[in-house]
N, C-alpha and C positions, 0 to 999 in steps of 0.2 A: 389647595383645591378642595372644593365642596362638591360632592356627587349627590344629586337630587333625583329621586325617582318620581315620575309623573304618570299617574294611571287613573282609572275610573271605569265606569260602565260603558258599554257600547253606545255610541252616538251621544255621549255626555258633553262633548265639546272640547275634548282634549287638544285637538289640532289648533283651535282658536287660542286656547290658553298658552300652548307651547309657542305660538308665534308672538304673542305679547311678551312672554318671557325672553324670547330671542331679541325683541326690540329693546327690552330693558337692559340687555347686555349678557344674557346667559348664552352658553354654547349648547346647541341642541343636538342630541343623538336620537334619531327616530328608528325604533326597532322595526316598524313596519316597512320603512324605506329600505333598511338593510335587507329585510326578507325579500323584497322585490328584486333587489340587486342580486341576491344569492340564487334566485330561481330563473335567471335569464336562460334562454334556450342553450342547451348543450353544455351547461355547467354540471359539476358533479352532483349538486343538490337537485337540479332539474331531472337528471337521470334517475336519482333515487326516488323522487316523487312519482315518476312514471312507473317505475318498477313496483312501487307499493300501491298506488291508486289507479293505475291503468291509463291508457292513452286517451280515454274519454275526458280527462281533465285538461286536454290541450285545445287551444284555438287553432284556426286554420294556418296561422303563421308560425305555429310551433310553440308559442308562449303559453304559460299556464293561464287557464281560465279561472280566475280567482273566485268568482261567484260559484262556479260549478264545484270547485274543490271545497269551498266553504259549506255548500249544501250537503256534501258528502259527510263532512266531519261534525257539523253542528248537531245532527240528529243521532250521532253514534259516538259515545264517549271513548270507545276503544280506538276508533279511527282518529279521533281528536288527539288521543295520547300518542298514536303513531306519528301524526304530523308534528307534534311538539318534540318528539324524540329526534326527528330528522332536522328540524329547523333550529330548535333552541340552542344546542351546543355551538352551532355555527354562528348564530347571531351573537352569543356571548363572546366568542372569540373575536369577532369583528368589533364589538363594543369595547372590549378591553384594549384593542389596538388603537381605537380612536380616542379613548380616554387618555391613554399614554401619550399620544401625539399632542393632544390639547395641553396636558400637563407640562410637557417639555416646552411648549410655546408660551404658555401662560400659567405659571405655578399658582396664581391666585384666582384661577378661573372658577366660575360656578357652572357646572356641567349638568344639564337636565337630560335625563334619559326617559324618553316618552315610550312607554311599553304597556300595552293593554293587559298582558298577563304577568305583570311584575309581581303581584302578590300570589297569584295561583301557583307560579313556578318558584316561589321562594326568594326571588331577587331583591325584594324589599329589605331583607335582612342585611344586605351588603351595601345599602345606601346610607348616606349620612343623614338625610331627611327624606320624607315621603309626602308628596302632595296627591290627594285624591280629588278628582273633579266629580261633582255630583249634579244630577238633574232629576226631575221627576220622571217616573216611568212613562207617563203620558207624553212628555217632551221627547224622551228617547224613542218611543214608538213612532211619533210623528216625523222625527228626523230620519229614522231608518227608512220609513216609507218614501220620504222625499229623496233621500240620498241614494238608496240602493234599489228603489223601485219595487220593494216587497209589499205584500199585503199585510193586513192586521195580524192574521194568524201566524205568518212566517216571522214577522217582527217579534211577536210574543214568544215564539219558539227560540229565537236567537237570544232574547233576554233571559229566558228560563235556563239556557245552557250555561250561563255565566255565574260566577260567584255573586251572591247578593251584595248590593252596594253597602248595606249596613256592616257586613263583615269586613269589607275593604276599609271603611272609615275607622274601624277599630284600631288599625295599625298606622293611621295617618298622623303625621305631625301637623299638617295643614289641610283643611278642607276648603275647596273653592266651589261654591254653589253657583253653577251656571244656569240659573233659572229665571233671572230677570233681564233687564236691558243689557246690551253690550257694554255700555258705559259703566254700569254697576259691576259687571264682571271685570272690566279693565281695572277699575279702582281696587278691587279685591286682589287681583293678580299683582298689581304694583305694590300693594301693602305687603303681600307675602314675599315678594322679591326683595323688598327693603329689609325684611327680617332675615332673609337668607344672606344678604350682604353683611348684615351685622354679625351673624354667626361666623361667616367666612373671615371677617376682619378679626374677630376675637381669637380665632384659631391660628392666625398667623404668628402669634407670639408663643404658641405652644410648641414643645419639641416635636420634631418630625417623627412620624410613625409610619409603619409599613401598612399600606392599604391592601385589604384582601381583594382578590380578583372578583370581578363582578359575575 
């Protein structure tokens, strides 16, 4: 089994890349989706978020208002750290569980872990390979404005709160530039996935080793 971390800047196009990788045959584990599942109303994580951030982060139906919570933490590093301390250990536990289940079902699997904070939280050190998705700052801002309905200033603030893309690319085994046409991006993703398949194939002949927990 080959464990691949997929990350990049906000609104860099990770979702589109992860879907192409899935079409090519990868198993996908989405950290953001796990986070959504963990904060369903009346779960332990939901209770802890309310205790720390207050009931103002709730919508009328009791679910977490993600944009409201994001607004709280993006402008305050201390609040952001609190959020990570609540969510990250629980996300890691669920990821490990899913990786184990995939490995039991398909020992030769290529598992892609899509995680925005993979590098910031040190998870890249536990991956076999790391893919960083890159876009221009202008593209990221335009996508944020279109996707999240934020203005230029808010989009810029979100970008500024994240690790610079250049720093992320320093630890990448593969960089996928999602700056041109969709077909150009698809070709690059397929090229990267073929290299991952080759790596996974070569490792099948190696002695089994104990994989560290993610």
